[in-house]
N, C-alpha and C positions, 0 to 999 in steps of 0.2 A: 852528719847527712844533711846535703843540700835540702833546704825546704824549698818545695814546687808549689807554684800556684795548682790549688786544687777549688775543686766547684763547691758551695753551701753544704754540697748532700754531704761530701768526705770532710770536711770539718765537723759537723754531726755524727759521724763515724769514729773521727777522732776522740770529742769526747764520750761516747758509748765507750769508747775504750780504756778511758782514762780510770783511775782510779775511785774519783769521783760521785756520787751517783747524781744522774739529774734525769729531769724530766725532758722526754724530745719526741718530737714528732717525727716517729720511721712507719715507714711503712712494712702495716700484721701483714707476721708471714702466716701461711693457712695450718701450722701447728707449732708447738711449743716446744724449743728443744730448750734442755737447763743446763748449770753451770758453767765456766768459763768458757767452754770451747760453744756453748749455745748464746751465751752473751758474744761475742765475736760474729757468728755466723748468722744469727741477725742482725745485725749494725752489718756486715754483709749485704742478707738480702735486701735490707732499707737502701742499703745506697746502689743497687746492680739496680733494683726494681723502678729506680726513679731517674735513673740516668737510661734505661730499657735495658741492661747489658746483663742479665739474671744468665742466660744462657752464656754467653761468653766468656764471666767473671767463674761459671762450675769448670769450662774447657781450663783454662785456663789454672785453675786450682787442680784440675786432674791431672793438668803436665805436670805440675810440681812433685805431686804424690808420686806419680811415675816418676820424674828423676832423686827424688829420696829416696824412693823402693829401688833402686835401679844402680845408685851407687852411695854403699851405704859410708862412704869419705864425708859426704854430704851430708849426712845426718848426724856425723858425728863433730862436723864443723860447727855445724850451729847449735848440738848441743854441749858445747864445750865450753865451761865456765870461765875457764882462765883468759879467751878469745874476747875483747871489749867489744860491748855492744854498738855501738859506735863501728866498728869495722865491719862486723856482721849486716849493720844497716846499708853500710857503704856496699858491701859484696853482693847483698841481696837487691839490689837498686839497680849496679850491673848488670845480673842477673835476669833478672825481671824483665828490666829497658831491652836487653839483648833478645830477648823471649817475646818481643814487643807487646806485652802485658799489659791493661788499663792500668789506668793511675790509680782504680781502685783497690786491684790487689797489689800492689807494689804499695801502697799505702799500709794495708792488712801485716803484710810482712814486716814493716819498718815499723810499725806501732807493735810488733809481737815480739819484733828484738829491742825495741825499747823498752817495752815490760818485763825482758825477761821471760817469755814465755814461748819461743820457739820452740821449746818440747814440747808443747799443748799444737801443731801443727799438723800432725797427722785428724786427730778429735776437732778441730775446727773445719778442714777439710770433710771430713764423716759429716759434719750437723748441717753443715751446709748442703753437703748432697741429700740428704734427710728432706731440708726444706724444701730443695728443688724437686725431689721423689713424689713430697706431697702437693706440690704447685702444678706437677702435671697431671694430680688424680692418681697416681700410683698406691697401690697397697700394699707395705708388703708382709710378706709370710712368708715363714722361714719353718719348714717340716723335716725333722730328726727325726733317723730313722734308724733301726738296727744293722739294718741293712738298704745296702741303694734298692731306691724302688726299680720297677721294672716299668719299661714306657709304658704299660696299660694302666696301671696302677699308677700311674703318675697322670695321665690324662683323665683319668675317673677323677684321683683327687681335685683336679683343675678345675671340671666341672660343676667340682660336690661346694668346693669353695667360694666359687662366684657367686652361690645364695649368699655370703656374710658381706658382700660387696654392694654400693648405690650405683645405680644409675649413671655411669660414662667414668665411674671409677675404672682403673687395669689391674688387673691382679700382678705384681709381681713376688713371683714366688724363687724364695731361695732354695737347696736340699743339702742335705749334711748326714752324716753317718757315723752313729755314735753305739758300739757294739753292748756296751754294760745296759743299753735298756732291753738288753735282752729278744726283745721281738717288739712291735707294737711301733708305734710314733708316740710324738709331742708335737704339736702344730701351732705357731704361736702364728696371729694374723692381727695388725693392729695393735690394740691393747688387749686382746685377747688371747688368754693359752688354755690348750686342751692335750691335756697328756692322757694318752694312750697303751701308755707303755708298760710291756709287762711287769718293769722291776717297780715302777709304780704299784702295779696291782701289786707286787709279791709285797712290799713294804705297806701298804692298809691293812692283809692278811695277814700279817706279823704282829703291826698293833693289834687288831683285833684279837690278836692269839693271845696275847699278852696280858689287855683288859680282861679275860676270860678267866685267868691263869690267878 
């Protein structure tokens, strides 16, 4: 792929994406995300923060996520081990430039292709979204219930959960259902997890009964 002139920050990002551990003066993210995906996301966050393009890069990544999700053939192409990485790099550069993406995003996908890690793309995007959510002061909360909550129950739960977040933060709640819980719910907010499901209580009771026998 043709090398493009990039800012000093992007040179740092390339080094961060490389397999050799290096000490970089990266912009510190509000939270830490682990794994290979987290490594790429942190480097992206630092580059975007230095160039004042945090929100712009997030939107670009979300567009790519939507493109991959709506076009399975794109995902197959990116994950096809038979296709040379140089060809993937060239194709991605054309695509991203056509989408008028920033050099930061173009560079990310070039590095992912170069390192044969395009399969990590969804995870990298998700990790960057987590960093951005924390940057905006959003506290992620997932509520899993046996059946869908009523609007009244949902409102009451939101009011209760707001007591767990700090001033200036925003509660970002997601709800999902899992019939295997039988009843009750599981609440995950930040790094806390509270299991109030009936299935959990049954397991606890079963354990106590086994100990008693």
